[in-house]
C-alpha positions in Angstrom: 12.6 -20.9 3.5 9.3 -20.0 2.6 9.6 -16.2 1.8 12.8 -14.7 0.4 14.0 -11.1 0.7 13.7 -10.7 -2.9 9.8 -11.7 -2.7 9.3 -9.3 0.2 11.1 -6.6 -1.8 9.2 -6.9 -4.9 5.6 -7.0 -2.9 6.7 -4.1 -1.2 7.5 -2.1 -4.7 4.5 -3.6 -6.0 2.4 -2.1 -3.2 4.4 1.3 -3.0 5.0 2.0 -6.6 1.5 1.4 -7.9 0.3 3.0 -4.8 2.1 6.4 -5.4 1.2 6.1 -9.3 -2.4 5.3 -8.4 -2.6 8.6 -6.3 -0.6 10.9 -8.4 -3.0 9.9 -11.8 -6.2 9.9 -9.4 -5.2 13.6 -8.3 -5.3 14.5 -12.1 -8.9 13.4 -12.1 -10.2 15.5 -9.3 -11.4 18.9 -9.7 -11.6 19.6 -5.8 -8.1 21.2 -4.9 -8.3 19.8 -1.3 -8.9 16.4 -2.4 -6.2 16.8 -5.6 -3.9 17.9 -2.6 -4.6 14.9 -0.5 -3.8 12.6 -3.3 -0.7 14.1 -4.2 0.5 13.8 -0.2 -0.4 10.2 -0.4 1.5 9.8 -3.2 4.7 10.9 -1.8 4.1 8.8 1.2 3.8 6.1 -0.8 7.3 6.8 -2.2 8.7 7.2 1.4 7.3 3.6 2.5 9.1 2.3 -0.5 12.5 3.6 0.8 11.8 2.7 4.5 11.1 -0.9 3.5 14.3 -1.0 1.1 16.3 0.4 4.5 15.1 -2.6 6.5 15.7 -5.5 3.9 19.5 -3.7 3.6 19.9 -3.7 7.4 18.5 -7.3 7.4 21.1 -8.8 5.0 21.4 -12.4 5.5 20.0 -12.3 8.9 16.8 -14.4 9.6 14.4 -12.6 11.3 11.4 -15.0 11.8 9.3 -14.0 8.4 11.4 -16.4 6.3 9.5 -19.4 7.4 5.9 -17.6 7.7 3.4 -19.4 5.9 0.7 -16.3 6.4 3.2 -14.2 4.7 3.3 -16.9 2.0 -0.4 -17.2 1.6 -0.5 -13.5 1.3 2.2 -13.0 -1.4 0.4 -15.8 -3.3 -3.2 -14.4 -3.0 -2.8 -10.9 -3.2 0.5 -9.9 -5.2 -0.3 -12.2 -8.5 -2.1 -9.2 -10.0 -1.8 -5.4 -9.6 -2.8 -4.1 -6.1 -3.9 -0.7 -7.5 -5.7 -0.7 -11.0 -4.9 1.9 -13.7 -6.8 5.0 -13.6 -7.7 5.3 -16.8 -9.0 1.9 -17.1 -11.4 2.8 -14.1 -12.5 6.3 -15.6 -13.1 5.0 -19.0 -16.1 3.3 -17.9 -18.0 5.7 -15.7 -18.7 9.0 -15.0 -16.1 11.1 -13.4 -18.0 11.1 -9.9 -18.6 7.3 -10.4 -15.0 6.6 -11.4 -13.5 8.4 -8.4 -15.8 6.5 -5.9 -14.9 3.2 -7.9 -11.1 4.5 -7.6 -11.4 5.0 -3.9 -12.8 1.7 -3.2 -9.9 0.0 -5.0 -7.7 2.0 -2.7 -9.3 1.2 0.3 -8.8 -2.5 -0.3 -5.2 -1.9 -1.5 -4.2 0.0 1.5 -5.8 -2.9 3.8 -3.7 -5.4 2.1 -0.6 -3.0 2.7 -1.6 -3.1 6.4 -1.9 -6.4 6.8 1.3 -7.3 4.7 3.3 -5.1 7.1 1.7 -6.3 10.2 2.3 -9.8 9.3 6.2 -9.1 8.9 5.9 -7.3 12.3 4.4 -10.2 13.7 6.8 -12.6 12.7 9.9 -10.6 13.1 12.1 -11.5 16.1 14.4 -8.3 16.1 12.6 -5.5 17.8 14.3 -2.8 15.8 13.1 -4.2 12.6 9.7 -4.9 14.5 9.3 -1.4 15.4 10.1 -0.2 11.7 7.5 -2.6 10.6 4.8 -1.7 13.0 5.5 2.0 11.9 4.7 1.2 8.1 1.6 -0.8 9.1 0.5 2.3 11.0 1.1 4.5 8.2 -1.0 2.4 6.0 -3.6 2.1 8.6 -3.7 5.8 8.4 -3.9 5.8 4.6 -7.0 3.6 5.0 -8.8 6.0 7.2 -7.8 9.1 5.1 -9.0 7.0 2.0 -12.3 6.5 3.9 -12.7 9.8 4.6 -12.4 10.9 1.2 -14.7 8.2 0.0 -17.4 9.7 2.5 -16.7 13.1 1.0 -17.4 12.1 -2.7 -20.3 10.2 -1.6 -22.0 12.9 0.1 -21.3 15.3 -3.0 
């Protein structure tokens, strides 16, 4: 076995919990009420994704779904999950002005959402169970939607 359920759970938790904390903390730094509410919703959605992935692994049990021997997933975990996916907001904001800090934070968020979508996408590609594959595709699409939303928000802050 190249990838264990425990590693997948830890990677998912790292993505989703740190994303939830990141968006919740960033919402406290934003004066624009629309952007603040958007970030709060993003935090809530990250929490939902964590629960959805936990359900997938619980349902999986000891069954093999194909991803256990997938080298691409192993490589992604080794490359992207050795450090925090989302940075601490106070660290980003401490070194720059508020506007620059928000823009920088959103740049980090863009990269993190790309990694999240790639993670769920690789799992979905490797998965041999149609029901689980469908759930993983939904998670990948949700992360891709987050990416689009963060891109939109980043453009909004750059135009100010």
